[in-house]
C-alpha positions, 0 to 999 in steps of 0.5 A: 470612693475614698476610704476615710477609715483606712488608717484604723485597724479593721476588725472582723465582726461576722454577725454585722459584717454584711451591714458595716465594717468594724474598726478599732482605734486605740482601745475603742471600737466603732462600726461604719454602716455601709449606708452611712459610709455612702451618704458620708462620702457624698456629703463631702462633694455636696457640702465640702466646708460643712463635711470637714466639720462633720468629719472632725466630729465623727473622729472626736466621737470615735476617740471619746466613746468605747463602742459607737456605731455610725448609722443612718437611722438608729431606730432601724439599724441592722447592727446589733450591739446593744452596748453601743452608742448610735449616731447618725449623720444628723446627730454629728451635724447637730453637734457642730451646728450644721444643717443637713436635713432635707427640707424639700416639700415634695410634690404639690400634685393634688393641691 
């Protein structure tokens, strides 16, 4: 698995380390939730062109925000940082006008 965040300083956060990795960039701190990182990495294989736009936006958000948590679901994230901005992959994709939402209808059993 490629580590897109290895160029950043790794931080130790004992309260949240089970669920995410914390990093520092200049004076900003950001968290990459484990599940977010897994989906983010898969996205490169599924949508390579869109991935580059989303990755660029992610790095823009890191540079722009003092404290940001990248998570799968901002309402149910296990990361406790009430002073943070929480962003999902869908949030990042929406900022660059890329549609990554799953629009599958599911099963028609029972119709």
